[in-house]
C-alpha positions as CSV (number, residue, x, y, z in Angstrom):
1,M,76.5,71.2,149.9
2,Q,74.6,74.2,148.5
3,I,77.6,75.3,146.5
4,L,77.6,71.9,144.8
5,A,73.9,71.8,144.3
6,D,74.2,75.2,142.5
7,C,77.4,74.6,140.6
8,I,76.9,71.0,139.3
9,P,74.0,71.7,136.9
10,R,75.2,75.2,136.0
11,S,78.6,74.0,134.9
12,G,77.3,71.4,132.6
13,G,76.1,68.6,134.8
14,N,72.6,67.1,134.5
15,H,69.9,68.3,136.7
16,N,69.5,65.2,138.9
17,P,69.2,66.1,142.6
18,V,72.7,66.4,144.1
19,S,73.5,63.6,146.6
20,L,76.6,63.4,148.7
21,S,76.8,59.7,148.0
22,K,77.0,60.0,144.2
23,V,80.1,60.3,142.0
24,L,80.5,63.1,139.5
25,Q,80.0,60.7,136.6
26,F,76.4,60.3,137.8
27,Y,75.9,64.0,136.9
28,G,77.6,63.6,133.4
29,F,81.1,64.7,134.3
30,D,83.2,62.2,132.3
31,T,86.3,64.2,131.3
32,Q,88.9,66.2,133.0
33,H,87.8,69.3,131.0
34,Q,84.3,69.0,132.5
35,I,85.8,68.7,136.0
36,D,87.9,71.8,135.4
37,V,84.8,73.7,134.4
38,L,83.0,72.6,137.5
39,N,86.0,73.5,139.7
40,S,86.2,77.0,138.1
41,W,82.5,77.5,139.0
42,I,83.1,76.4,142.6
43,V,86.3,78.5,143.1
44,G,85.4,81.6,141.1
45,N,81.7,82.1,140.5
46,A,80.5,85.0,142.6
47,D,76.9,84.1,142.3
48,Y,77.0,80.3,143.0
49,G,80.6,79.3,144.2
50,V,82.5,80.0,147.4
51,P,82.8,83.7,146.7
52,R,79.0,83.9,147.3
53,Y,79.6,83.1,150.9
54,K,82.6,85.5,151.3
55,F,85.1,82.6,151.2
56,A,87.9,81.7,148.8
57,L,89.7,78.6,147.7
58,K,93.1,78.3,146.2
59,G,93.0,77.4,142.5
60,D,94.5,74.0,143.2
61,A,92.2,73.1,146.2
62,L,90.2,70.8,144.1
63,N,92.9,69.3,141.9
64,F,92.2,65.8,143.3
65,V,88.8,65.7,141.7
66,I,88.2,63.1,138.9
67,P,85.0,61.7,137.4
68,T,84.8,59.0,140.1
69,T,85.2,61.4,143.0
70,V,82.3,61.2,145.5
71,V,80.4,64.4,145.9
72,S,80.9,64.2,149.7
73,D,84.7,64.3,149.2
74,I,84.4,67.5,147.3
75,A,82.1,69.1,149.9
76,K,84.5,68.1,152.6
77,A,87.4,69.7,150.7
78,I,85.5,72.9,150.2
79,Q,84.7,73.0,153.9
80,D,88.3,72.2,155.0
81,K,90.1,74.4,152.5
82,A,88.0,77.5,152.3
83,T,89.4,80.6,153.8
84,P,87.8,84.0,154.4
85,A,87.9,86.2,151.3
86,M,90.2,89.2,151.4
């Protein structure tokens, strides 16, 4: 959850408190390009994404995400698909 709370506003989303029950559109993510930017923060940002916690995600781990994806589904995917960083 902390990864999403950090990455959503920094990748272009609004600064509403992040809730697991909201969809990404609530935070201003209306286009696939905006989703791709968020995904790149989650997957690759060393300060706020999964690398911060010494984990990694494959580049396609979050390909299912669209503007109507519920934040809890993203959090679950991060938890289920993260592997220890090499």
